[in-house]
C-alpha positions in Angstrom: 0.0 0.0 0.0 1.3 3.5 -0.9 1.4 5.9 2.1 0.3 9.5 1.6 3.2 11.9 1.7 3.4 15.1 -0.3 6.8 16.1 1.0 8.6 12.7 1.4 12.1 13.0 2.7 14.5 10.4 4.1 13.7 11.8 7.6 10.0 11.4 7.6 10.2 8.2 5.7 12.4 6.9 8.6 9.6 7.9 11.0 7.0 6.2 8.8 8.9 2.9 8.7 9.4 2.9 12.4 5.7 3.3 13.0 4.8 0.6 10.5 7.1 -1.7 12.4 5.5 -0.7 15.7 2.0 -1.4 14.2 3.2 -4.9 13.2 4.1 -5.6 16.8 0.5 -4.9 17.9 -1.1 -8.4 18.1 -4.4 -7.3 19.7 -6.2 -4.0 19.3 -9.7 -4.3 20.7 -10.6 -0.7 19.9 -9.3 -0.8 16.3 -6.9 2.1 16.9 -4.4 0.7 14.4 -7.0 0.8 11.7 -6.3 4.6 11.5 -2.6 3.8 10.8 -3.1 3.3 7.0 -2.2 5.0 3.8 -5.3 7.0 3.3 -3.9 9.9 5.4 -0.4 11.2 6.2 1.0 9.3 9.1 1.4 12.6 11.0 -2.4 12.5 11.4 -2.5 9.0 12.7 -4.1 8.4 16.2 -1.5 9.0 18.9 1.1 10.8 16.8 2.0 14.5 17.2 4.3 16.2 14.7 6.4 19.3 15.0 5.4 21.5 12.1 8.9 23.2 11.7 11.0 20.0 11.8 8.4 17.8 10.1 9.3 15.1 12.6 7.2 13.2 15.2 7.7 14.5 18.7 5.0 12.7 20.7 3.8 9.1 20.7 0.7 8.9 22.9 -1.1 5.5 23.0 -2.1 5.5 26.6 -5.2 3.5 27.8 -6.1 2.1 24.4 -6.2 -1.7 25.2 -3.2 -2.5 23.0 -1.4 -5.8 23.3 2.1 -6.0 21.8 5.7 -5.0 22.2 8.1 -2.2 21.3 10.3 -2.8 18.3 14.0 -1.9 18.2 13.3 0.4 15.3 11.9 2.9 17.7 15.5 4.2 17.7 14.7 5.9 14.4 12.2 8.3 16.0 15.0 10.5 17.1 12.9 13.6 17.6 10.6 12.1 20.2 10.3 14.1 23.4 7.4 12.1 24.9 6.3 8.4 24.9 3.0 7.5 26.7 2.2 3.8 26.6 0.7 3.5 30.1 -2.4 1.4 30.9 -2.1 -1.1 28.0 -0.9 -4.7 27.8 2.6 -4.2 26.3 5.0 -7.0 27.2 8.6 -8.1 26.5 11.7 -6.1 27.3 12.1 -2.4 26.8 14.6 -2.3 23.9 18.1 -0.9 24.4 17.5 1.1 21.3 15.4 3.6 23.3 18.7 5.0 24.4 19.0 6.6 20.9 16.2 8.9 21.7 18.4 11.7 23.0 15.6 14.3 23.1 13.3 12.2 25.2 11.9 14.0 28.2 8.9 12.0 29.3 8.7 8.2 29.3 5.6 6.5 30.8 5.2 2.7 30.4 3.3 2.2 33.6 0.5 -0.4 34.0 1.8 -2.9 31.4 3.6 -6.2 31.5 7.1 -5.2 30.6 9.7 -7.6 32.0 13.4 -8.1 32.2 15.9 -5.4 33.1 15.5 -1.7 32.4 18.0 -1.1 29.6 21.1 0.9 30.8 21.2 2.7 27.4 18.2 4.8 28.6 20.8 6.7 30.5 21.9 8.3 27.2 18.6 10.2 27.3 20.1 13.0 29.4 17.0 15.2 28.9 14.7 12.7 30.7 12.6 14.4 33.3 9.7 12.0 33.9 10.6 8.3 34.1 7.5 6.2 35.1 7.5 2.4 35.0 5.0 1.7 37.8 3.2 -1.7 37.8 5.2 -3.9 35.4 7.3 -7.1 35.8 10.7 -5.4 35.7 13.5 -7.2 37.6 17.1 -6.9 38.7 18.7 -4.1 40.6 18.7 -0.4 39.4 21.8 0.2 37.4 24.3 2.6 38.8 24.4 4.3 35.4 21.0 5.8 36.2 22.8 8.2 38.5 23.6 10.3 35.4 20.0 11.2 34.8 20.4 14.5 36.7 17.3 16.2 35.3 14.7 13.8 36.7 11.7 15.4 38.3 9.3 12.3 38.5 10.8 8.9 39.1 8.4 5.9 39.7 9.7 2.4 39.9 7.0 1.1 42.2 5.2 -2.2 42.0 7.7 -4.3 40.1 10.2 -7.0 41.1 13.3 -4.9 41.6 15.9 -6.3 44.0 19.1 -5.1 45.6 19.4 -1.9 47.6 17.8 1.5 47.0 20.3 3.5 45.0 22.7 5.4 47.4 23.0 8.2 44.7 19.3 9.1 44.8 20.2 12.0 47.1 22.0 13.6 44.3 18.8 14.1 42.3 18.0 17.5 43.7 15.4 18.2 41.0 13.1 15.4 42.2 9.6 16.3 43.1 8.2 12.8 43.3 9.9 9.4 44.0 8.5 5.9 44.4 10.3 2.6 45.0 7.4 1.1 46.8 6.1 -2.5 46.4 9.4 -4.1 45.3 12.0 -6.5 46.8 14.6 -3.9 47.9 16.6 -4.8 50.9 19.1 -3.0 53.2 18.8 0.5 54.6 16.7 3.3 53.5 18.5 6.1 51.6 20.5 8.3 54.0 20.7 11.4 51.8 17.1 12.3 51.4 17.7 15.6 53.2 19.3 16.9 49.9 16.0 16.5 48.1 14.5 19.7 49.2 11.9 19.8 46.5 10.5 16.3 47.1 6.7 16.4 47.6 5.8 12.7 47.1 7.9 9.8 48.5 7.0 6.1 48.7 9.2 3.3 50.0 6.5 1.1 51.5 6.2 -2.6 51.1 9.9 -3.5 50.7 12.4 -5.1 53.1 14.1 -2.0 54.2 15.4 -1.0 57.6 16.2 2.3 59.1 14.3 5.5 59.8 13.1 8.0 57.2 13.4 11.7 58.2 10.2 13.0 59.7 9.8 15.7 57.0 8.9 12.9 54.5 5.5 11.2 54.6 5.3 7.6 53.4 2.2 7.6 51.1 0.1 4.5 50.8 0.0 2.7 47.5 -3.4 4.2 46.7 -1.6 7.6 46.5 0.6 6.4 43.7 -1.6 8.2 41.1 0.0 11.4 42.3 3.2 10.2 40.5 1.6 9.5 37.1 
């Protein structure tokens, strides 16, 4: 099928091919969302896609709460102008591809309420502009890589309700821009972070339902899991 494009260039063709690959990874689409991803209109007008009019590149992929079942293809690396990815509240599975680390302009990544498994790829630490990193309620495992300490612009960080192990990152106190933080409902062990006093802007903080010892400073309130929506 020929896809509509009046100003086809290598750049936007690269975006198009990445989205077609993404569409092929969707194995169940109860709402028929992917039916709009066809050649009758330019792919900039497909459901969930937002284009920057000056660069003619896709900057937002928003497919949240659309009852989609599938996985993320490695070809997502070609969507190099993406600043936001919203896939929360679907049924995506498999591992998050290392190739997401090629999205150097990415600022907001939300894959919460899915079934992603395996480790969080360390290559995501190449996304130095990342501000919101939300993976709540998945099946992610292993410890949190030390490389994540380089994501110094983070404002929202939610790793809650997964299967993370190891200790809570000792470098978390260096994230002075954090406004909300959750490591709740995992399998972390050891002591609670000692440098929380450095996080003067922290307004939401959850460590509940782990195997942690120690005392959290009184200025921080441990919110119950039902308050996790404040982080999304």
